[in-house]
Backbone as a chain_set.jsonl record, in Angstrom:
{"seq": "MPKHHAWVGDMNGRDASSLRVVLLILGALAMSPSNAQAQGAGLGAAGELVDPDTLRVCADPSNMPFTDQSGQGFENKLAELVARKTGRKS", "coords": {"N": [[0.848, -1.175, 0.0], [0.613, 2.198, -0.905], [2.327, 4.96, 0.601], [0.656, 7.681, 2.084], [0.802, 11.167, 2.177], [-0.05, 13.651, 4.581], [-0.825, 16.145, 3.535], [-1.456, 15.579, 0.947], [-3.625, 13.898, 0.982], [-6.466, 12.205, -0.258], [-5.715, 12.081, -2.952], [-5.36, 10.992, -6.357], [-2.755, 9.401, -8.324], [-2.144, 11.034, -10.593], [-3.191, 13.555, -9.892], [-1.623, 14.14, -7.655], [0.888, 14.268, -8.857], [0.517, 16.474, -10.531], [0.158, 18.438, -8.609], [2.69, 18.438, -7.443], [4.226, 19.406, -9.594], [3.165, 21.994, -9.884], [3.887, 23.056, -7.388], [6.681, 22.936, -7.622], [7.094, 24.761, -9.719], [6.111, 27.129, -8.544], [7.949, 27.347, -6.45], [10.317, 27.747, -7.897], [9.737, 30.204, -9.103], [9.538, 31.791, -6.832], [12.155, 31.839, -5.976], [13.487, 33.12, -8.001], [14.919, 36.204, -9.192], [13.066, 39.225, -8.985], [11.502, 41.302, -11.531], [11.261, 43.978, -10.819], [13.282, 44.362, -8.917], [15.507, 43.911, -10.514], [15.327, 45.985, -12.391], [15.407, 48.254, -10.758], [17.967, 48.161, -9.675], [19.625, 48.758, -11.808], [19.311, 51.44, -12.506], [20.938, 53.687, -11.798], [22.432, 56.76, -12.628], [20.298, 57.59, -14.181], [18.008, 57.444, -12.645], [18.042, 59.781, -11.221], [17.163, 61.7, -12.938], [14.471, 62.16, -12.844], [12.314, 64.366, -11.323], [11.042, 64.263, -8.164], [9.324, 66.142, -7.112], [7.793, 67.198, -9.077], [4.819, 66.953, -10.887], [4.192, 64.828, -13.468], [2.521, 64.355, -16.473], [1.081, 62.549, -19.203], [0.098, 63.633, -22.364], [-1.817, 64.342, -25.311], [-0.641, 66.662, -27.636], [-2.378, 68.052, -29.313], [-5.304, 67.823, -28.967], [-7.847, 69.055, -28.515], [-11.034, 69.386, -26.961], [-9.69, 68.368, -24.816], [-6.788, 68.269, -24.348], [-4.002, 70.429, -25.087], [-1.054, 71.877, -26.604], [-0.464, 74.37, -25.513], [-1.558, 74.222, -23.019], [-4.258, 74.707, -22.52], [-6.391, 72.925, -22.518], [-9.019, 70.992, -20.833], [-8.082, 68.735, -19.453], [-5.437, 69.427, -19.087], [-5.804, 71.497, -17.275], [-6.905, 70.064, -15.144], [-4.679, 68.497, -14.442], [-2.934, 70.503, -13.55], [-4.391, 71.365, -11.313], [-4.384, 69.037, -9.695], [-1.626, 68.846, -9.244], [-1.187, 71.21, -7.798], [-2.813, 70.746, -5.514], [-1.529, 68.565, -4.393], [0.865, 69.591, -3.702], [2.901, 69.824, -5.583], [4.994, 70.762, -8.403], [3.862, 71.734, -11.674]], "CA": [[0.0, 0.0, 0.0], [1.458, 3.393, -0.964], [2.283, 5.862, 1.748], [-0.009, 8.945, 1.785], [1.177, 12.31, 2.994], [-1.234, 14.322, 5.124], [-1.256, 17.26, 2.695], [-1.936, 15.062, -0.325], [-4.961, 13.365, 1.24], [-6.939, 11.098, -1.083], [-5.463, 12.356, -4.367], [-4.817, 9.892, -7.137], [-1.38, 9.645, -8.744], [-2.022, 12.155, -11.53], [-3.416, 14.792, -9.143], [-0.453, 14.384, -6.816], [1.971, 14.696, -9.748], [0.21, 17.846, -10.945], [0.42, 19.295, -7.457], [4.146, 18.552, -7.307], [4.705, 20.281, -10.667], [2.775, 23.359, -9.523], [4.728, 23.477, -6.264], [8.03, 23.171, -8.135], [7.077, 26.016, -10.481], [5.989, 28.227, -7.581], [9.223, 27.465, -5.756], [11.288, 28.354, -8.808], [9.389, 31.619, -9.239], [9.839, 32.481, -5.578], [13.599, 31.999, -5.836], [14.047, 33.925, -9.087], [14.866, 37.643, -8.904], [11.914, 39.876, -9.616], [11.821, 42.334, -12.517], [11.387, 45.269, -10.148], [14.612, 44.435, -8.327], [16.493, 44.006, -11.587], [15.256, 47.31, -12.985], [15.808, 49.25, -9.773], [19.406, 48.118, -9.455], [20.354, 49.258, -12.957], [18.958, 52.808, -12.866], [22.098, 54.556, -11.681], [22.214, 58.196, -12.771], [19.014, 57.851, -14.842], [17.001, 57.619, -11.611], [18.096, 61.156, -10.741], [16.606, 62.59, -13.944], [13.069, 62.395, -12.528], [12.136, 65.223, -10.154], [9.882, 63.778, -7.416], [8.457, 67.259, -6.736], [7.063, 67.649, -10.264], [3.822, 66.029, -11.413], [4.329, 64.693, -14.918], [1.419, 63.628, -17.102], [1.232, 62.328, -20.632], [-1.073, 64.183, -23.042], [-1.725, 64.635, -26.744], [-0.479, 68.115, -27.755], [-3.395, 68.7, -30.159], [-6.529, 67.041, -28.8], [-8.836, 69.912, -27.855], [-10.94, 70.243, -25.782], [-9.045, 67.659, -23.721], [-5.423, 68.759, -24.118], [-3.28, 71.07, -26.186], [0.335, 72.189, -26.271], [-0.389, 75.593, -24.701], [-2.086, 73.955, -21.684], [-5.611, 75.251, -22.386], [-7.398, 71.863, -22.443], [-9.483, 70.776, -19.461], [-7.211, 67.769, -18.787], [-4.273, 70.203, -18.644], [-6.231, 72.22, -16.067], [-7.018, 69.068, -14.073], [-3.323, 68.136, -14.024], [-2.436, 71.628, -12.748], [-5.111, 71.335, -10.04], [-3.855, 67.915, -8.913], [-0.274, 69.222, -8.823], [-1.307, 72.231, -6.754], [-3.391, 70.132, -4.31], [-0.563, 67.624, -3.81], [2.092, 70.306, -3.367], [3.939, 69.596, -6.592], [5.042, 71.657, -9.562], [3.271, 71.104, -12.866]], "C": [[0.893, 1.239, 0.0], [1.257, 4.282, 0.25], [1.645, 7.184, 1.318], [0.495, 10.018, 2.728], [-0.089, 13.016, 3.439], [-1.726, 15.425, 4.197], [-1.755, 16.808, 1.339], [-3.331, 14.482, -0.171], [-5.287, 12.189, 0.348], [-6.724, 11.342, -2.571], [-4.997, 11.101, -5.074], [-3.426, 10.287, -7.624], [-1.212, 10.847, -9.651], [-2.224, 13.49, -10.813], [-2.205, 15.144, -8.284], [0.727, 14.85, -7.666], [1.756, 16.128, -10.209], [0.506, 18.823, -9.825], [1.92, 19.493, -7.271], [4.721, 19.499, -8.361], [4.389, 21.733, -10.34], [3.648, 23.875, -8.391], [6.162, 23.741, -6.711], [8.103, 24.483, -8.906], [6.991, 27.206, -9.54], [7.288, 28.435, -6.807], [10.287, 28.117, -6.618], [11.007, 29.839, -8.99], [9.738, 32.403, -7.98], [11.337, 32.729, -5.424], [14.214, 32.852, -6.936], [13.954, 35.405, -8.741], [13.698, 38.281, -9.639], [12.375, 40.939, -10.603], [12.031, 43.682, -11.848], [12.775, 45.42, -9.523], [15.659, 44.618, -9.414], [16.489, 45.396, -12.213], [15.755, 48.37, -12.016], [17.31, 49.298, -9.578], [20.173, 48.76, -10.6], [20.067, 50.701, -13.317], [20.149, 53.749, -12.83], [21.74, 56.016, -11.766], [20.875, 58.518, -13.414], [17.903, 58.049, -13.821], [16.959, 59.037, -11.084], [17.5, 62.138, -11.736], [15.15, 62.94, -13.664], [12.983, 63.209, -11.247], [10.892, 64.765, -9.391], [8.917, 64.889, -7.005], [7.643, 67.797, -7.908], [6.092, 66.568, -10.705], [3.951, 66.008, -12.931], [3.163, 63.868, -15.43], [1.69, 63.517, -18.593], [-0.033, 62.811, -21.32], [-0.78, 64.412, -24.514], [-1.635, 66.15, -26.917], [-1.532, 68.806, -28.624], [-4.701, 67.905, -30.133], [-7.562, 67.856, -28.029], [-10.214, 69.274, -27.941], [-10.216, 69.586, -24.617], [-7.679, 68.244, -23.384], [-4.935, 69.533, -25.331], [-1.921, 71.512, -25.685], [0.457, 73.424, -25.386], [-0.984, 75.409, -23.305], [-3.498, 74.456, -21.457], [-6.704, 74.187, -22.308], [-7.822, 71.596, -21.003], [-8.674, 69.704, -18.743], [-5.911, 68.435, -18.336], [-4.602, 70.92, -17.337], [-6.382, 71.262, -14.89], [-5.642, 68.664, -13.552], [-2.71, 69.245, -13.174], [-3.094, 71.646, -11.371], [-4.581, 70.222, -9.135], [-2.456, 68.243, -8.408], [-0.331, 70.223, -7.678], [-1.807, 71.619, -5.444], [-2.429, 69.158, -3.635], [0.778, 68.274, -3.5], [3.227, 70.076, -4.339], [3.894, 70.672, -7.658], [4.393, 70.942, -10.738], [4.039, 71.507, -14.108]], "O": [[1.823, 1.333, 0.801], [0.177, 4.344, 0.838], [2.041, 7.756, 0.302], [0.602, 9.8, 3.934], [-1.1, 12.976, 2.737], [-2.935, 15.625, 4.081], [-2.416, 17.577, 0.641], [-4.14, 14.565, -1.095], [-4.478, 11.272, 0.207], [-7.503, 10.841, -3.383], [-4.328, 10.251, -4.485], [-2.972, 11.399, -7.358], [-0.252, 11.604, -9.507], [-1.51, 14.454, -11.091], [-1.812, 16.308, -8.199], [1.484, 15.727, -7.248], [2.704, 16.911, -10.271], [1.04, 19.908, -10.059], [2.368, 20.6, -6.974], [5.603, 20.303, -8.058], [5.241, 22.607, -10.497], [4.102, 25.019, -8.434], [6.794, 24.678, -6.224], [9.068, 25.235, -8.763], [7.715, 28.187, -9.711], [7.679, 29.572, -6.54], [11.066, 28.94, -6.139], [11.935, 30.646, -9.027], [10.182, 33.548, -8.059], [11.743, 33.716, -4.811], [15.365, 33.268, -6.81], [13.012, 35.823, -8.068], [13.387, 37.918, -10.774], [13.504, 41.422, -10.521], [12.894, 44.452, -12.27], [13.373, 46.493, -9.596], [16.597, 45.398, -9.25], [17.552, 45.928, -12.533], [16.46, 49.293, -12.423], [17.87, 50.369, -9.34], [21.276, 49.263, -10.384], [20.539, 51.163, -14.355], [20.339, 54.535, -13.758], [20.843, 56.478, -11.06], [20.356, 59.617, -13.217], [16.938, 58.76, -14.105], [15.935, 59.46, -10.548], [17.343, 63.314, -11.406], [14.645, 63.926, -14.199], [13.508, 62.804, -10.209], [9.786, 64.869, -9.92], [7.796, 64.598, -6.587], [6.885, 68.753, -7.747], [6.474, 65.411, -10.88], [3.833, 67.04, -13.591], [2.855, 62.807, -14.886], [2.444, 64.307, -19.162], [-1.133, 62.443, -20.907], [0.363, 64.647, -24.906], [-2.485, 66.867, -26.387], [-1.573, 70.035, -28.665], [-5.14, 67.381, -31.156], [-8.088, 67.401, -27.014], [-10.519, 68.657, -28.961], [-10.128, 70.172, -23.538], [-7.447, 68.668, -22.252], [-5.395, 69.318, -26.453], [-1.667, 71.522, -24.48], [1.39, 73.518, -24.588], [-0.929, 76.328, -22.488], [-3.907, 74.618, -20.307], [-7.857, 74.531, -22.05], [-7.097, 71.923, -20.064], [-8.581, 69.75, -17.517], [-5.343, 68.051, -17.314], [-3.792, 70.949, -16.411], [-6.028, 71.605, -13.762], [-5.461, 68.506, -12.345], [-2.038, 68.961, -12.182], [-2.429, 71.912, -10.37], [-4.356, 70.442, -7.945], [-2.133, 67.946, -7.258], [0.402, 70.091, -6.697], [-1.283, 71.937, -4.377], [-2.511, 68.952, -2.424], [1.719, 67.598, -3.085], [4.396, 70.129, -3.955], [2.908, 71.394, -7.804], [4.371, 69.712, -10.799], [3.697, 71.081, -15.211]]}, "num_chains": 1, "name": "protein.A"}
């Protein structure tokens, strides 16, 4: 009679094998370095190019009434308001 582990319970052979494969994959993922760590370590001087006191938004320079290059669109105005309320430059 095969020995059953408490965490496997009444699984058949295929279910137990599938569980082992999933656990191996999860273990490998847990031990691999994350993308965030890899990207953060390689920033160097480029990380200093971003001013944390300035709110930066992405906008189409010619999409009135939403945005325009001169800052007259209502999304431009919303970005200025958010910057002012959060104590940042726009």
